BALOBA-1460 file (C-alpha; in Angstrom, 3 decimals):
// residues 170
<rec num="1" residu="x" x="37.562" y="-3.241" z="9.477"/>
<rec num="2" residu="x" x="37.282" y="-5.960" z="12.139"/>
<rec num="3" residu="x" x="34.108" y="-7.753" z="12.795"/>
<rec num="4" residu="x" x="32.765" y="-6.212" z="16.040"/>
<rec num="5" residu="x" x="29.592" y="-7.038" z="17.886"/>
<rec num="6" residu="x" x="28.797" y="-3.300" z="18.039"/>
<rec num="7" residu="x" x="28.684" y="-3.077" z="14.259"/>
<rec num="8" residu="x" x="26.342" y="-6.018" z="13.967"/>
<rec num="9" residu="x" x="24.160" y="-4.591" z="16.744"/>
<rec num="10" residu="x" x="23.945" y="-1.269" z="14.887"/>
<rec num="11" residu="x" x="23.073" y="-3.096" z="11.645"/>
<rec num="12" residu="x" x="20.384" y="-5.097" z="13.453"/>
<rec num="13" residu="x" x="18.843" y="-1.865" z="14.866"/>
<rec num="14" residu="x" x="18.856" y="-0.211" z="11.524"/>
<rec num="15" residu="x" x="17.164" y="-3.225" z="9.974"/>
<rec num="16" residu="x" x="14.546" y="-3.136" z="12.692"/>
<rec num="17" residu="x" x="13.911" y="0.553" z="11.762"/>
<rec num="18" residu="x" x="13.562" y="-0.410" z="8.158"/>
<rec num="19" residu="x" x="11.110" y="-3.213" z="9.029"/>
<rec num="20" residu="x" x="9.001" y="-0.801" z="11.105"/>
<rec num="21" residu="x" x="9.035" y="1.810" z="8.357"/>
<rec num="22" residu="x" x="7.966" y="-0.862" z="5.804"/>
<rec num="23" residu="x" x="5.177" y="-2.150" z="7.974"/>
<rec num="24" residu="x" x="3.731" y="1.350" z="8.366"/>
<rec num="25" residu="x" x="4.274" y="2.444" z="4.767"/>
<rec num="26" residu="x" x="2.952" y="-0.838" z="3.365"/>
<rec num="27" residu="x" x="-0.173" y="-0.812" z="5.477"/>
<rec num="28" residu="x" x="-0.878" y="2.831" z="4.566"/>
<rec num="29" residu="x" x="-0.417" y="1.965" z="0.907"/>
<rec num="30" residu="x" x="-2.913" y="-0.916" z="1.251"/>
<rec num="31" residu="x" x="-5.378" y="1.412" z="3.097"/>
<rec num="32" residu="x" x="-5.049" y="3.947" z="0.264"/>
<rec num="33" residu="x" x="-5.563" y="1.204" z="-2.311"/>
<rec num="34" residu="x" x="-8.767" y="0.056" z="-0.533"/>
<rec num="35" residu="x" x="-9.996" y="3.609" z="-0.466"/>
<rec num="36" residu="x" x="-9.415" y="4.096" z="-4.159"/>
<rec num="37" residu="x" x="-11.127" y="0.755" z="-4.825"/>
<rec num="38" residu="x" x="-14.158" y="2.043" z="-3.003"/>
<rec num="39" residu="x" x="-14.099" y="5.240" z="-5.067"/>
<rec num="40" residu="x" x="-13.919" y="3.153" z="-8.162"/>
<rec num="41" residu="x" x="-17.055" y="1.231" z="-7.118"/>
<rec num="42" residu="x" x="-18.834" y="4.405" z="-5.925"/>
<rec num="43" residu="x" x="-18.351" y="5.967" z="-9.335"/>
<rec num="44" residu="x" x="-18.738" y="2.866" z="-11.514"/>
<rec num="45" residu="x" x="-21.753" y="1.054" z="-10.072"/>
<rec num="46" residu="x" x="-24.085" y="4.035" z="-10.138"/>
<rec num="47" residu="x" x="-22.879" y="4.868" z="-13.676"/>
<rec num="48" residu="x" x="-23.759" y="1.389" z="-14.959"/>
<rec num="49" residu="x" x="-27.137" y="1.302" z="-13.199"/>
<rec num="50" residu="x" x="-28.108" y="4.828" z="-14.281"/>
<rec num="51" residu="x" x="-27.053" y="4.147" z="-17.821"/>
<rec num="52" residu="x" x="-29.305" y="1.109" z="-18.036"/>
<rec num="53" residu="x" x="-32.154" y="3.030" z="-16.356"/>
<rec num="54" residu="x" x="-31.642" y="5.943" z="-18.783"/>
<rec num="55" residu="x" x="-31.905" y="3.583" z="-21.750"/>
<rec num="56" residu="x" x="-35.154" y="2.178" z="-20.270"/>
<rec num="57" residu="x" x="-36.541" y="5.643" z="-19.688"/>
<rec num="58" residu="x" x="-35.710" y="6.605" z="-23.271"/>
<rec num="59" residu="x" x="-37.616" y="3.661" z="-24.676"/>
<rec num="60" residu="x" x="-40.613" y="4.382" z="-22.375"/>
<rec num="61" residu="x" x="-40.800" y="7.794" z="-23.896"/>
<rec num="62" residu="x" x="-39.554" y="9.668" z="-20.812"/>
<rec num="63" residu="x" x="-36.847" y="11.931" z="-22.352"/>
<rec num="64" residu="x" x="-36.622" y="14.220" z="-19.355"/>
<rec num="65" residu="x" x="-35.713" y="11.415" z="-16.958"/>
<rec num="66" residu="x" x="-33.421" y="9.802" z="-19.593"/>
<rec num="67" residu="x" x="-31.680" y="13.157" z="-20.073"/>
<rec num="68" residu="x" x="-31.117" y="13.714" z="-16.319"/>
<rec num="69" residu="x" x="-29.862" y="10.193" z="-15.910"/>
<rec num="70" residu="x" x="-27.599" y="10.484" z="-18.948"/>
<rec num="71" residu="x" x="-26.135" y="13.740" z="-17.516"/>
<rec num="72" residu="x" x="-25.302" y="12.048" z="-14.185"/>
<rec num="73" residu="x" x="-23.732" y="9.108" z="-15.979"/>
<rec num="74" residu="x" x="-21.628" y="11.563" z="-18.065"/>
<rec num="75" residu="x" x="-20.514" y="13.292" z="-14.840"/>
<rec num="76" residu="x" x="-19.629" y="10.029" z="-13.081"/>
<rec num="77" residu="x" x="-17.817" y="8.737" z="-16.106"/>
<rec num="78" residu="x" x="-15.852" y="11.950" z="-16.416"/>
<rec num="79" residu="x" x="-14.854" y="11.876" z="-12.771"/>
<rec num="80" residu="x" x="-13.874" y="8.225" z="-13.135"/>
<rec num="81" residu="x" x="-11.709" y="9.053" z="-16.222"/>
<rec num="82" residu="x" x="-10.107" y="12.049" z="-14.468"/>
<rec num="83" residu="x" x="-9.438" y="10.496" z="-11.062"/>
<rec num="84" residu="x" x="-8.581" y="6.992" z="-12.380"/>
<rec num="85" residu="x" x="-9.489" y="5.282" z="-9.106"/>
<rec num="86" residu="x" x="-8.781" y="1.779" z="-10.445"/>
<rec num="87" residu="x" x="-5.217" y="2.720" z="-11.501"/>
<rec num="88" residu="x" x="-4.565" y="4.406" z="-8.222"/>
<rec num="89" residu="x" x="-5.822" y="1.446" z="-6.245"/>
<rec num="90" residu="x" x="-3.577" y="-0.839" z="-8.270"/>
<rec num="91" residu="x" x="-0.583" y="1.460" z="-7.769"/>
<rec num="92" residu="x" x="-1.086" y="1.638" z="-4.034"/>
<rec num="93" residu="x" x="-1.512" y="-2.092" z="-3.752"/>
<rec num="94" residu="x" x="1.721" y="-2.644" z="-5.798"/>
<rec num="95" residu="x" x="3.621" y="-0.234" z="-3.475"/>
<rec num="96" residu="x" x="2.217" y="-1.995" z="-0.398"/>
<rec num="97" residu="x" x="3.405" y="-5.405" z="-1.775"/>
<rec num="98" residu="x" x="6.865" y="-4.004" z="-2.417"/>
<rec num="99" residu="x" x="7.103" y="-2.605" z="1.126"/>
<rec num="100" residu="x" x="6.134" y="-5.989" z="2.584"/>
<rec num="101" residu="x" x="8.665" y="-7.726" z="0.362"/>
<rec num="102" residu="x" x="11.328" y="-5.282" z="1.560"/>
<rec num="103" residu="x" x="10.295" y="-5.860" z="5.235"/>
<rec num="104" residu="x" x="10.521" y="-9.609" z="4.829"/>
<rec num="105" residu="x" x="13.990" y="-9.306" z="3.283"/>
<rec num="106" residu="x" x="15.145" y="-7.045" z="6.097"/>
<rec num="107" residu="x" x="13.777" y="-9.387" z="8.692"/>
<rec num="108" residu="x" x="15.445" y="-12.424" z="7.124"/>
<rec num="109" residu="x" x="18.770" y="-10.615" z="7.028"/>
<rec num="110" residu="x" x="18.391" y="-9.447" z="10.654"/>
<rec num="111" residu="x" x="17.198" y="-12.707" z="12.178"/>
<rec num="112" residu="x" x="18.969" y="-15.379" z="10.115"/>
<rec num="113" residu="x" x="21.810" y="-14.228" z="7.898"/>
<rec num="114" residu="x" x="23.510" y="-11.701" z="10.266"/>
<rec num="115" residu="x" x="24.049" y="-14.242" z="12.991"/>
<rec num="116" residu="x" x="25.489" y="-17.014" z="10.919"/>
<rec num="117" residu="x" x="26.334" y="-16.147" z="7.372"/>
<rec num="118" residu="x" x="27.582" y="-12.550" z="7.329"/>
<rec num="119" residu="x" x="30.817" y="-10.841" z="8.311"/>
<rec num="120" residu="x" x="30.577" y="-7.058" z="8.908"/>
<rec num="121" residu="x" x="31.526" y="-6.213" z="5.356"/>
<rec num="122" residu="x" x="28.850" y="-8.361" z="3.796"/>
<rec num="123" residu="x" x="26.313" y="-7.300" z="6.441"/>
<rec num="124" residu="x" x="26.995" y="-3.660" z="5.553"/>
<rec num="125" residu="x" x="26.691" y="-4.415" z="1.829"/>
<rec num="126" residu="x" x="23.373" y="-6.136" z="2.431"/>
<rec num="127" residu="x" x="22.125" y="-3.272" z="4.545"/>
<rec num="128" residu="x" x="23.241" y="-0.796" z="1.845"/>
<rec num="129" residu="x" x="21.204" y="-2.718" z="-0.744"/>
<rec num="130" residu="x" x="18.038" y="-2.767" z="1.463"/>
<rec num="131" residu="x" x="18.453" y="0.898" z="2.313"/>
<rec num="132" residu="x" x="18.787" y="1.748" z="-1.437"/>
<rec num="133" residu="x" x="15.613" y="-0.286" z="-2.164"/>
<rec num="134" residu="x" x="13.699" y="1.452" z="0.578"/>
<rec num="135" residu="x" x="14.810" y="4.904" z="-0.590"/>
<rec num="136" residu="x" x="13.765" y="4.071" z="-4.220"/>
<rec num="137" residu="x" x="10.444" y="2.703" z="-3.070"/>
<rec num="138" residu="x" x="9.770" y="5.817" z="-0.924"/>
<rec num="139" residu="x" x="10.478" y="8.035" z="-3.962"/>
<rec num="140" residu="x" x="8.371" y="5.965" z="-6.397"/>
<rec num="141" residu="x" x="5.353" y="5.310" z="-4.292"/>
<rec num="142" residu="x" x="2.280" y="7.517" z="-4.489"/>
<rec num="143" residu="x" x="1.698" y="9.597" z="-1.432"/>
<rec num="144" residu="x" x="-0.965" y="8.387" z="0.963"/>
<rec num="145" residu="x" x="-3.433" y="10.524" z="2.896"/>
<rec num="146" residu="x" x="-2.946" y="11.297" z="6.586"/>
<rec num="147" residu="x" x="-6.065" y="9.234" z="7.344"/>
<rec num="148" residu="x" x="-4.637" y="6.253" z="5.538"/>
<rec num="149" residu="x" x="-1.499" y="6.471" z="7.660"/>
<rec num="150" residu="x" x="-3.437" y="6.976" z="10.952"/>
<rec num="151" residu="x" x="-5.617" y="3.966" z="10.114"/>
<rec num="152" residu="x" x="-2.413" y="1.949" z="9.388"/>
<rec num="153" residu="x" x="-0.804" y="2.972" z="12.653"/>
<rec num="154" residu="x" x="-3.974" y="2.060" z="14.596"/>
<rec num="155" residu="x" x="-4.225" y="-1.355" z="12.917"/>
<rec num="156" residu="x" x="-0.586" y="-2.138" z="13.567"/>
<rec num="157" residu="x" x="-0.970" y="-1.082" z="17.191"/>
<rec num="158" residu="x" x="-3.844" y="-3.463" z="17.429"/>
<rec num="159" residu="x" x="-1.731" y="-6.286" z="16.069"/>
<rec num="160" residu="x" x="-2.962" y="-6.501" z="12.500"/>
<rec num="161" residu="x" x="0.524" y="-6.602" z="11.016"/>
<rec num="162" residu="x" x="2.238" y="-8.908" z="13.448"/>
<rec num="163" residu="x" x="2.994" y="-12.597" z="13.032"/>
<rec num="164" residu="x" x="1.630" y="-15.049" z="15.587"/>
<rec num="165" residu="x" x="5.126" y="-16.588" z="16.053"/>
<rec num="166" residu="x" x="6.451" y="-13.256" z="17.090"/>
<rec num="167" residu="x" x="3.849" y="-12.583" z="19.885"/>
<rec num="168" residu="x" x="4.995" y="-13.227" z="23.373"/>
<rec num="169" residu="x" x="1.629" y="-14.838" z="24.314"/>
<rec num="170" residu="x" x="1.502" y="-17.204" z="21.332"/>
């Protein structure tokens, strides 16, 4: 295969698509992680506070109040154990980090390596590797909610994911 400008242009365009996908997927993953972190706090903090208050109520000879608070603590703890919000938050953050790493690798290939260090064969091999990584990441990542994705798209449209150096007005 000869090195044609059309092939490099097609590779650059595909890398741009991958970068865009990674920006949206990564930001949505981070949004999901933030949401699950909030759930973790919303379940955990009241559980800790109510647990302490239930102990105090018990020692003040208020068994009904202690019983109600202990029941609420048990429910919050069971929900936290079942939903595992801390683990989900960590999983989404990890996926978001991986999407950003992949985006960075695609951008470096597109903006630096293609123009000076790659012939078509090596450019295609690099693209194949990045495509494989994206597909594996898409399969391994936890699904995000529609609201996480919409929030991500809105933030990206407002410039949250862009680099200052890439802005026309910078």
